[in-house]
Backbone as numpy.savetxt, mean C-alpha at the origin, in Angstrom:
# Nx Ny Nz CAx CAy CAz Cx Cy Cz
-7.68 24.96 1.33 -7.34 23.36 0.14 -8.47 22.76 0.13
-8.68 22.61 -1.16 -10.15 22.11 -1.06 -9.87 20.52 -1.17
-10.90 19.75 -1.38 -11.18 17.63 -1.24 -9.88 17.53 -2.43
-10.05 18.21 -3.71 -9.43 17.51 -4.26 -7.71 17.43 -4.31
-7.61 19.09 -3.94 -5.94 19.09 -3.04 -5.46 18.64 -2.24
-6.71 18.15 -0.82 -6.26 17.54 -0.03 -6.13 15.84 -0.49
-6.34 15.62 -1.24 -6.29 13.69 -1.54 -4.93 14.21 -2.60
-4.59 15.35 -3.09 -3.23 14.94 -4.39 -2.32 15.08 -2.89
-2.27 15.63 -1.93 -1.71 16.23 -1.13 -1.27 14.43 -0.04
-2.28 13.85 0.00 -2.19 12.79 0.85 -1.38 11.79 0.02
-2.00 11.97 -1.71 -1.10 10.71 -2.35 -0.34 11.13 -2.47
0.92 12.43 -2.28 1.93 12.69 -2.48 2.76 12.30 -1.14
2.31 12.39 -0.17 3.02 11.28 1.64 2.67 10.32 1.18
1.52 9.95 0.61 1.46 8.38 0.71 2.65 7.57 0.00
2.98 8.15 -1.26 3.75 7.77 -2.32 5.03 7.75 -1.56
5.74 9.16 -0.71 6.71 9.37 -0.35 7.18 7.91 0.89
6.19 8.24 1.72 5.97 6.86 2.41 6.39 5.34 2.22
5.34 5.43 0.36 5.88 3.65 0.20 7.20 3.09 -0.52
7.92 4.14 -0.55 9.29 4.19 -0.51 9.70 3.53 0.10
10.23 2.55 0.41 11.14 1.18 1.41 12.38 1.47 1.34
12.95 0.59 2.66 14.38 0.14 2.53 14.78 -0.92 1.66
13.20 -1.70 0.72 13.96 -2.60 -0.33 13.29 -2.55 -1.73
13.86 -2.74 -2.49 13.90 -2.16 -3.98 12.32 -2.91 -4.10
12.09 -4.36 -3.62 11.31 -5.59 -4.26 9.58 -4.83 -3.17
9.81 -4.34 -2.39 8.57 -3.36 -1.79 8.44 -2.17 -2.34
9.61 -1.19 -3.10 9.24 -0.41 -3.69 8.61 -1.26 -4.68
9.17 -1.64 -5.66 8.14 -2.57 -6.77 6.43 -2.47 -6.14
6.19 -2.77 -5.67 4.96 -3.21 -5.57 4.07 -2.21 -4.68
4.42 -1.84 -3.85 3.96 -0.50 -3.12 3.95 0.92 -4.11
4.95 1.48 -5.11 4.24 2.56 -5.57 3.48 2.49 -6.55
3.67 1.62 -7.67 2.81 1.51 -8.46 1.04 1.52 -8.37
0.74 1.07 -7.29 -0.47 0.30 -6.27 -1.02 1.89 -5.79
0.32 2.66 -4.95 -0.20 3.87 -4.57 -0.80 5.03 -5.16
0.67 4.93 -6.44 -0.29 6.12 -7.61 -1.04 5.51 -8.55
-1.39 4.15 -8.64 -2.40 4.35 -9.55 -3.55 3.77 -9.08
-3.83 3.37 -7.66 -5.01 3.03 -6.91 -5.40 3.18 -5.85
-4.56 4.33 -5.05 -5.07 4.52 -4.03 -5.97 5.10 -3.74
-6.48 6.33 -5.03 -7.48 6.84 -4.70 -8.61 6.55 -5.24
-8.96 5.17 -6.08 -10.17 4.42 -6.34 -10.24 3.53 -5.20
-9.39 3.67 -3.90 -10.06 2.85 -3.17 -10.95 3.30 -1.99
-11.86 2.24 -1.44 -12.83 2.92 -0.57 -12.13 3.77 0.58
-13.01 4.28 1.62 -12.23 5.05 2.51 -11.97 3.91 4.12
-12.79 2.67 4.03 -12.07 1.66 4.73 -10.47 1.16 4.24
-10.41 1.14 3.35 -9.33 0.47 2.43 -7.74 1.39 2.50
-8.73 2.26 2.14 -7.42 3.94 2.64 -6.92 3.62 3.85
-7.53 3.38 4.99 -7.27 3.25 6.10 -6.59 2.03 5.88
-6.81 1.16 6.05 -6.05 0.02 5.72 -4.67 -0.11 5.26
-4.77 0.44 4.43 -3.67 0.68 3.38 -2.87 1.78 4.05
-3.29 2.76 4.72 -2.29 3.23 5.49 -1.64 2.67 6.86
-2.58 2.03 7.34 -1.74 1.05 8.30 -1.09 0.49 7.64
-1.10 -0.71 6.32 -0.36 -1.28 5.95 1.19 -0.65 5.51
1.23 0.61 5.36 2.76 0.84 5.12 3.67 1.29 5.92
2.69 1.46 7.20 3.47 1.83 8.41 4.22 0.50 9.34
3.41 -0.57 8.85 4.14 -2.13 8.81 5.85 -1.70 8.43
6.55 -2.53 9.68 8.10 -2.66 9.68 8.41 -3.71 7.80
9.54 -2.97 7.14 9.62 -3.76 6.00 10.07 -5.27 5.90
10.33 -5.53 7.10 10.28 -7.26 6.87 9.17 -7.84 6.99
8.95 -7.51 7.85 6.79 -8.33 7.57 6.19 -8.14 6.51
6.45 -6.69 5.93 5.84 -6.32 4.43 6.39 -7.33 3.80
7.79 -7.40 3.74 8.42 -8.01 2.82 8.04 -9.74 2.81
7.82 -10.12 3.51 7.41 -11.76 4.33 5.70 -12.05 3.92
4.84 -10.85 3.71 3.54 -11.07 3.39 3.54 -10.89 1.95
3.89 -10.19 1.39 4.29 -9.63 -0.25 4.90 -10.80 -1.16
6.06 -11.76 0.03 6.83 -12.84 -0.87 5.62 -14.00 -0.77
4.97 -13.67 0.32 3.75 -15.21 1.09 4.32 -15.69 1.42
5.22 -15.70 2.43 6.03 -16.52 3.37 5.24 -16.45 4.57
4.32 -15.23 5.22 3.26 -15.48 5.78 2.38 -15.07 5.32
1.51 -14.53 6.42 0.16 -13.79 6.25 0.22 -13.01 7.93
-0.45 -11.63 7.11 -0.13 -10.40 8.35 -1.50 -11.32 9.45
-1.50 -10.74 10.46 -2.37 -11.25 11.67 -3.97 -10.49 11.45
-3.42 -9.80 11.10 -4.54 -8.31 10.80 -5.29 -8.76 9.40
-6.59 -9.10 9.40 -7.27 -9.52 8.20 -7.26 -8.16 7.01
-7.56 -6.78 7.58 -7.86 -5.88 6.70 -6.51 -5.33 6.21
-5.21 -5.45 6.89 -3.94 -5.00 6.31 -3.72 -6.42 5.40
-4.44 -7.66 5.46 -3.89 -9.12 4.57 -5.21 -8.63 3.63
-5.58 -8.36 3.57 -6.61 -7.84 2.14 -5.79 -6.87 1.27
-5.44 -5.78 1.94 -4.91 -5.16 1.26 -3.33 -5.17 0.53
-2.78 -6.49 1.14 -1.44 -6.95 0.90 -2.17 -7.77 -0.36
-3.12 -8.59 -0.15 -3.82 -9.18 -1.52 -3.97 -8.43 -2.47
-4.70 -7.09 -2.44 -4.94 -6.33 -3.34 -3.49 -6.02 -3.97
-2.67 -5.52 -3.00 -1.27 -4.81 -3.72 -0.75 -5.75 -4.78
-0.64 -7.35 -4.51 -0.40 -8.28 -4.94 -0.86 -8.26 -6.78
-2.34 -8.33 -6.19 -3.42 -8.70 -7.96 -2.95 -7.31 -8.30
-2.76 -6.25 -8.29 -2.13 -5.11 -8.77 -1.00 -5.16 -9.93
-0.15 -6.03 -8.73 1.07 -6.18 -9.22 1.22 -7.47 -10.34
0.54 -7.88 -10.48 0.40 -9.31 -11.03 -0.41 -8.74 -12.24
-1.42 -7.88 -12.20 -1.80 -7.13 -13.79 -1.13 -6.72 -14.47
0.04 -6.25 -14.04 1.20 -5.53 -14.55 0.67 -4.26 -15.36
């Protein structure tokens, strides 16, 4: 498996993992994963992987801006996902 195939396999895995139990999260996470993940820096990719490992209720609160993540890297990715969604 070459580097491109590995990237595509990771993208497929992350796209699947971005499917959540809440439609609101799917609407935010899936387009970001499909359209932006491969363009992220390695540090941001690591932060995004950590973001999607978080609990749905935490994600919902962060994305609805009811609270912020105590982890600055995860919060940066929350803001990136929100910015992407706002750009439409």
